[in-house]
Each structure stands twice: as structure tokens, then as C-alpha cells.
N, C-alpha and C positions, 0 to 999 in steps of 0.2 A: 243269833244267825240269816240270814238275811233271803235264804232262799229254802225254801218249801221243799227242797228233794232232799232227804235224809247221808247224801257222801256233804253234803255245806258247798258245794256248786250244782250249778246244771249238768242235769247226767252226761255222760260220757253219749256221746255220735257214736251210734253203732250205724251195719247193714247188719247183714247176723251176725258177725261180729268181727271189728278193730273195735282197736283202742284210737278213737281222735285224737287224743291227750294227752294225757302222764303213756306210757304206759311198763315204768323199768324197777328193779326192784335190786340194785347195789350189793354181794353178798355185804358187806361188811354198812347197809342197814341194819341194825342188829338190832332194835331198837325197835324200827317196824316191818322186822320178817317175827320180832317174839308176839304181837296186837295178831298180825297174822294168826302167829299158835294158837294164844289166848281163845281170840277170837275168833276159829274156829274156820276161818279160811285161808285153807289150802292154797301157800304159793308154787304152782307150778315153775319149771324153767326153763329159759326164753334161751333164747341162740344167736348170741352175736356173731359166729362164725358167717365169713365169707368166699370161703375154700369155692367153693364149686358157682356158686353166683356166678353170672354172668353179665361182665358191665359194657353196654348196648352203643354202638353208633362212637362212639369214641375218633375224633377225629382225623389223632394221625393214627392208626389203626385201618383209614380210608372205612369207616366204618363196621368192623369182619367188627362181632361179639369175639369178648374174649373170658375165657374161665379169669377171676381175678386167682388162681391158684397157676397158672403159668404163667399172668406178667410176676406176681410177687415174687415163682422163683425163679425168672430172668430176670429180674431189678439185682436179686439178693446173689444169682452167681455170677450177673459183668459186673459188679464191686470189689464183689470176693475177690472173684479173678483181675481187676485190675490189682487191689489193695497184695496178689500174692505177689504182684511184680514187684509195689511197694520195696518189700521183704525179703525179695529175691537175686533183686540190686541191690543192695544192701545201703540202703537210705535210711531202715530202722535198728540201724549199728546203735546209735544213740541214747537209742529208749529204749532195746529191750537188748535183754543175750545174745549169746548165740545155741543156748538151747533153749532160750523163749523162745528166738524165731522158731526156733525148728517141732516146736509145739503149738510156732500160732497160725503154720503153713498147712500143716495137720489139720487145727483147726477150724480154716478156710477151704480146707480142700474136704471136709464135713459140710460144715453146713455151705456154704456154693455146689454144694453139687459135683467137683471136677470129673472132669477123667484124667487116668494115671497122666497124663499133664497138670497135672495144674492148669486146666481148660474148661471152660460151662463152655461145648459143642455141644450140638444135637446126638443125641445118646441113649440109652438103657441108662444109666445115670441121673445121668439131667433127667427124663418124664419120668422116674420113678416120684417124681415131685414134679414136675407141671404135668403130668400126664400124659396119655397117648397120642398115633397118632394112630387110625381110628383107638377108641381109650378100651383095652383088653381085655380081652372073654369070647365068644362066640363059638364054635361048632372048632375052630382051631386056635384059640387061646392066644394063639399068637404074641406078643410086644411088638410092634412095632413104634421106635421113640418119631416124635413130631420136635422140630422146630423147633430153636427162640425166637423173639418177636428182637428189634431192634434194640439196644438198650435210648439208643436217641429216641424212639415211637417211643421208649414207655413214658423216657423223663418227663415229653411235651405230653401226652396224654393226661403229665396231675393226676394223674388213680398211685402213687407212693404216696400222698398223705395219706391216704385211708386205708396203705395195709396194715397200719400200729395202733388204728381205733381204737381195737381190743384189750390194747395191750396196755395204755388209760389205768391210773384204779380203780376210776368210778365208772369204765369198760367191763375188766375181767371175768371171767369165769368166777364163780360163773349167779346166772342175772336171774331173777324171778319175777317172773309173774301171778297177781293176787287171778283163782280160777274165776272167772265171766267179771275182772277187770275189778279194774284201781277201783270203782264204784263202790265195792262189796266191799270195804274195810268202813267208811263209812257206816252203809248200812248199816254198819256188824254196830258198830257205835254206835248206831237209832234203839239199834235193837237189845242193847245194856244201858243204857243211859232215863231212856224213855220220855217222861215226859219233864225233867231235868233241862232238854234240847227246847228251847220258841225259837220253833217258828218261824221265818220272815220280820224279822225283826232288824229295820234301818238302823245303825250305828249311826247318832248328829254330832255326837262330843263325848271324849273320853280324855276329866279331869281329873291329874293326882296330888295327893299329899306325903304328911310323913305318916299320916293316920288309913290309908287307903290309895283307892282308887274309882272315882264313882263310870261309870260309862253313864250318856245318855244314848235314848233310845225312845224308834220309833215303829207299830206295830204296819209294814210298808204296806199292810192291802187297807188300814185303818185308819191315817196316818194325820191326824184333826188331833188325839191327846201323845204331850211324848211321857216322859216313865225315860226314872234312872236308876238300876239298882250300883250297888257298892260292895266293894269285898277289900283282901286284904291283895290281892293280887290282879291283874289282868293279863295276859296270852291273846296276843290280837296277833289273827292271820292273818287282818286283813291289809290286802293289796300293797304295799309301798302308795304309789302313783294315784287308792283311794284313800289313804290313811294324812296323805300329800292335802289335800282338798278340808278335812274335816278340821274344831277348833281343838285342840291337842294342849300340854302345856308339858314342856322337855322344851331339854337347856336348847340353846341356842347350835351347838354342831347336831347334837339325834335333829334336829329340825335340818341341817343343812343336807345333810345327808338323807336324812328320810325322802326329801321336794326331790332329791341329787340324781336320786338310781332309777334306771331307765330299764325297760321291763321289752325282751326279745321277744319280736312279734316272728311268726310262725304261720305258715297253707301245710296241712297235710289230705289227701285226697286218698282215701276208701273205696279202691275200683273189684265191685264183685261179676265174677266171673263163672262162667257156664260149667264148671271140671276147671280141675290143679291144674292146666297146661302148662309152666313153671316147673311143678316133681313130670306129668306125663312125658313132655318130650325133652325136659334139660335134664330133671334129675337134678332138681335145684328142692332145696328139704331144708327150712328155716333162710337166715345169712340176712343182708344188705347188701345188694348192686350200683357200684351209683356210674353216672354220664355226666358227660358239659350236655349233653338236652337243659333245658328249662326242672326237667322236673325233676332232676341233679340226687334225690335218691328211691330207689328199692326196697322195697321191705317185705322179708315175704314171710309167711302163714310162722308161728312159731308150734301150732297146736297136731290136733284129728291130720298127721298125718294121710299119704296113702290111703283116703278113707275117694269112696264112689258121690258126685255132683258136684255144687257152689264153692268153689277158693276165693278168700278176696285174699292179696294184697293191698301194704300198702302204696298206691299206685305217685306216693308224689311228698317229698319232704322237702320245705323250702324255711330257710331259715339264714340271721344271724345278717345284717348287713345287704347287700346285693342279691342274698337268697332273702331277704325275706318279703312278706308281700305290702314292702313298702315300692319295692325296686317291681318295674316294669311287669316283667315276668310272675309275676308272682297277686300282684294288683290284675291280671288278669287271668287270672286260674282262680282268682277267691271269684269274680264276680263271674264266672262257668257255675252254671247249672243244666242247661241245654243234657239230654243225653245224646244227642249229636256233640257235647261236649268233651265229656264222661265218652267218644268214641276218640273221640281226638285223645288224650290223657292213653288212654289201652294203646295205642299203636304208641304212644312215648316206648309205655313205659316196656310191651314186647319187641319194640323194636321186626316186627312184622308187616304184612297189609290190613289192608283195611276190613281182609278178611275175619278180624277178631274183634269188630264190630256184632257181633253177627254172635260173637263167646259175650257179649259185656250182659248180666242184670243189671241190678237199679244197685247205685253207688252215691259216696257223698262228698262233696268240698268243703272244708272248712277249715275261716283263720281264726287264727288266734291269740292268746297274747301267753 
């Protein structure tokens, strides 16, 4: 193990508490969840939902923040209405029976939150999904309907790309996170394995034959003398971008695959505020917001809800292609260090005025692979 940290990699960067690197365990990662149980590392639920989250400053909405719940309901309702019109006009007669068409219309009416005329309009039915204006409650508690957004604006906002992220198999509920962070799993293994782990071991060569595998390594703190260890099998977890630079005797196809696999570059920003204003001002408890600003994503804390004191959202997450740190916005962001730069990020994150800088506590910016 090259690193001196018990987790086998540099310890995750944290402010009071935010995981800058990995932070999710899907429910179907049964082996890892079993390790958490056996090693005594409790896995708490991670909330990937987005309904109450606000997407700030999207251009088609003229900069007005929008609840994802409302945008999703409006998109779903208006697309359903279009399909219902096609069904009523007989365009689906070849694909469905008369009986099935009636059932389809009833399903669309429910799924799209239609009124009695099969229209997605401003009213109490649609508002039951997209939210009321203002939110129902208070002394009178009279529910007032809210008006839908234009379908054209929703399409241009590109928010629809994110509506079903949580429907993907690897992102479906329930998701988990080890209490204390992902590196707690590595530390628990270190506790159990004890002296079996050799720290600061830098692998320089891997050689295999029919009799087993020999790994050559040096002590990273004293690399003058190389050492060898032989075993029947080697479970190699060295990143392929590093493994490709080492002498290893594998087949040509395997070597080509190792050399060809790229890693996605990412930048994450942890912003620490003096109070969790997303909860107190916007009633957002966990989940993710999306925006067309350079920060791309905002992730809200999934623990310690409704507490007094500091709060730490994920203030930006850039990855893949144009969003990765090879892109100009990401390179600039990864170079930001000063408090003034974090203050700039806090304004992008909140969509509020520069007064947010006064709410800002120490934060962290981290680029990683």
C-alpha cells in the first residue's frame, strides 16, 4: 500500500464534514454493505431526491429560481396532454385497442395531473403535484393554485435531463453513506488486519507465471532497496493510469485495455456557511439542484437536519467532457483558493446577493480523478 493513510488513499478532504471524493453506496452493492455491517461501520441513508430543490438562474426562466418539483410536474403534465390528444384523435388505433385506449387516457389523466377536460392547467389538481402559490398553510390554510411554466421554457432549460437520474439502477433509493465518511471503511479494515498491511509500499513491477505472482516494491520513505513478495494470486487495485506505466507481463489485449482506459476528471467544492439557509429559507433537506451556471450541481447535506449552527453543501460538481476540469470553467475553479473566490462561488450557489459572503465560513476546492 503506497499511502500511509489507513484507508489506502489520501484521506478525504473535509471541512466540518463533507466528502469531496466518493460519497454514495447504492443499495445493490451488497458486498460493501455487508462489510460495513461486519466491520461495525453503520451505513446511514443518503437522500438523492430533488423535488424541493431549487435550480437557480436558468436562462429560459429569466433567472427566476424554480423548484424541480414544479418543473417536473409541468413537463410531465404537458407531455401527457400531447399524448392524450394523439390518443383522442385516433392516431393510436393501430397500436392499442379501444378498451386499452380508454385505460391509457385514464392513466395519462392521473400521471399528468389533468383537469376534467384532460388538460394540464392552473388548478388545484396540478398544484397538488407542482406546489401551491404560496405554499399551503398559515392561518387561513386556503390552497391557492400556481401557474404552470411554458413547455418551451422547460425544454430549453435542459432540466428534463436530470428528472430521472434517480430512476437509474445505480442511483435508485435507498442509497447509503458510512457514518463518518467513506474512508471509515478502510480504517475499519486496517483495525482488523493490523500488521498484515504494509504501508508506504510503492509497487515497481508485477510478474506472473503458472506458479503465482511476484510483486516488486520499495519503501516510499527509503526507496534504495527493492523487496519482493510472492503469492498464488494478486488482487491489483492500482489505478490503470498508473498500472500502465509499470512493468507487468500480461497479454497484449489486456495491456492494450489497461493503456486505453481513461479516467474522468472532476472538481468538487465544499462551501461552509454559518447557518443552513437552504433549510431555513427554502425548506430544502437533502437532494441535488441543477443549474446552467459553471457550478453545474449543488448537493445538500444528508445528515444533521434542522440543527443550529454551520451547514456545508456541495457548492459545485463538475465532471465529464465540457464539465471536467480540462474545461476552462473547471480549470479556473480548481485554481481558486482565496476566500474571495469561495465567496464568488457562494453567490453562484445561492443565486443571492453578495451578502452571502458574510455567511461564508472556511471551505475547500478539490480537483480529483
